[in-house]
N, C-alpha and C positions, 0 to 999 in steps of 0.2 A: 504494500500500500504506500502510495506517495501522497503525503499531506503537505501541500504547498499552496498558498493563497494567490501567488502571482502566476497567472495563466501561462505566460510565455515561458517562464522557467519550468513550470510543470510539464508543458508540452515537449520541451527540449529533452528533459530527463526521461519522460515516457518514451520518446523516440529512441534514445540510446539504449534503454533497458529492454524495450521490445525487440530491437535489432539483436540484442544479446540473447534473446530467447525467453525473457521473463514475461509473465502476464501481469500487467500493471493496473491496479485500481487507483483512482484519483479522488482525493478529498480536498476541498478548497477552503475549509475553515475547521477549527478545532472540534466543534460539536459534530460535524459531519464525519470527521476522522474517528471519533469515539463510536458513533453509531455504526459506521462501516466495519470497524474492527470487531465489534460484538456480533455483527450479522454475517460476516463473510470469513471463510478460512484465510488466514494471513500467515505467511512465512517470514516476512520481514517488513519493518516500517521505516520509511525515510520521512523524517519528521522535522518540519520547519518550526522555529521557536515563535516568531512573531506572526500570529494568525488571529483573525477575528473570532469572536464568540468564545473561544477557549484557546489559550496559548499552548505552546509545545510542552511546557513543564506540566501543565494540567493534564494534557493528553498522556504524557509519559507516566505520570503517577496513576492515572486511571488504568492504563495498560498493565502496569506492574502490580496492581491489586489482584489481578486474576491470571496473569500470563507472564512467561519468561521469553516471549517472542522477541527476537533480536530487533533493536531500535538503533538507527543511525540518525543523529541530530544533524540537520542541514540548515545553516543559518548564516546571516551576515555578521552575527555577533562573534568576533574573533578573539575577544579578550580571554586570557587564560582562566580567569575566574568563572566565566560562563562555561567554558569547556569542562572545568572541574565540576561545576554544579551539575551539568548533564551527566557526566560519567558517574558521579557519586549518587545520583538519583536513579541509576539503573540503565543509562544509555550504553550501548556496546561500542559505539564509535562516534566521531564528531568530524563533520566536513564543513569548512567555511566557504562562503561565497566571496568572490567568483570562483566557480569550480570548473574542472575539466570533466566532461561527460564520461570519457573512458576511465578516468580515475574513479569516478563514482561507481561505475560498473565493477571495477576491480575491487573496490572496498566492499560492495555488496556481496560479491562472490567470496571474499575473504571471511566476512562475518558469517555467512551461511555455512562456509566450510568449517569454521570453528564451532558453530552450533550444531553441526551434524545434519543440517537441513538442506544442504546443496543437492540439487538434482543431478544425477549422473550426466556428464556431458553428452553421452550417447543417447540420452532420453529425449533431448530436444533437438529437432532437426528443422533447419530453416531453408525454405525454398523460395527465395525472393521475399515477398511480403507475406508468405504463408509459413506459419510456425506450427509444428506438430510436436506436442509433448506426449510421448507414449507412456511415460511414467504417471503423469497426472491425468491422462486421458482428456487432454484439452487441445483444442485447435483454435488458433487465432489467425485472422486475415487483416492485414494492415492495422494490427493492434487491437482489433475488435474480436471478442470471443464469439465463435460460431455455435449456435444452439442446434446441435445434431442429436437425432435420436440415438439411443445406445447401439442399435443395429447398424445404422449408417456410419456411426463413429467407428465401429468394429471393422466395417468394410474398408473405410479409408485408412485406418491404421494398418490393416493387413496389406493393402495395395502399396502403401507408402513404405512398408518395411523393406521392400525390394524395388526401388524406383526403376522404371524403364524395363521391368520384366512383365511379360504378358501372363495373365491368369485366366483360365477358362471359368465358365459359370460353375462347372462341377467342382473345381478347386475352391472357389469362393464359398460355395455352399458347404463343402466339407469343413473348411477352416472357420467359417463364421457362423453358419446355421447349425452345423454339427451333423454327425452321421445319421442321427435319428430323424432328421427333417424329411417329411414326406410330402411337402408342398411343391408347387411349381417353381421351376428355375426362373420364372418371370419375376419373382421377388428380387432377384439380383438386378435385373434391368430397372426395376422401379427404384431400388436403392441408389443405383448409379445416377438415375435421372434426378433424384432429390439432392444428391451430393453436388452434381453440376449446377443445380440451381443455387445451392448454398455458396458455391465457389465462383459465382458469375462475375464477381469483381476481382478475381485472380487474373492478372494480366497473362495473355496467351504467350507472351515472350518469356514468362517465367516457368510455365508448365500447364498441364491440363490432364484430365482423365480421358484417354483415348479409347475408342472402340476399334478393334481390329476384326473386321468381318470374318466370321468363321473360326476365329481364334479365341477372342475374349476381350478382356479389358487391361489397360495399362496405366499406371500412374507415371506419366511422362514428365520429366523435368530436364532442364537444360544445363549444360556444364558451367556456364558463366554464373550460375546461382550457387 
């Protein structure tokens, strides 16, 4: 979760983190950050100090009442006393503005690694603007989470597990629906149709789900991604 009231800064950080394979939730004031933290699973919080409705210290204290979730303070307050206050109140790290986006990503990874929450690098695959997290069973396109049915998600994860390989309907049914499935293989075609609709904003220059007549389907991606 990224709690930052300045929209421009929030969007820049989100872009860096999304490119690195993270799913980013945004909060633009302290109370929204508290509400979001209590309503959504959160692995790490990037927390600005100076925010409306509730400042970062208040949000940090609220988080620490119930959770040991890693928190990185992100603020223009660079005085050593402020850094000590944040760390003494339970922050895991402290980054001052102006920041370098790549450094923020590196700090996030380091804190997650120390806390044991870092997703395996192999779990998150980036295909241009499409990110597939096989560990968290989450797919994002241009930073936006795609709401896929469990079955369609399973089809996409299976196809994407071996990009540019063709799978027959029978193989998809066996691996996704299971050996006991006794329905029509038309279910595969319908699932692919729904996936293409969900991926309609994925640029064709980055990839696509191809139909190879008489052969099957292929999660096709391009080398420059």
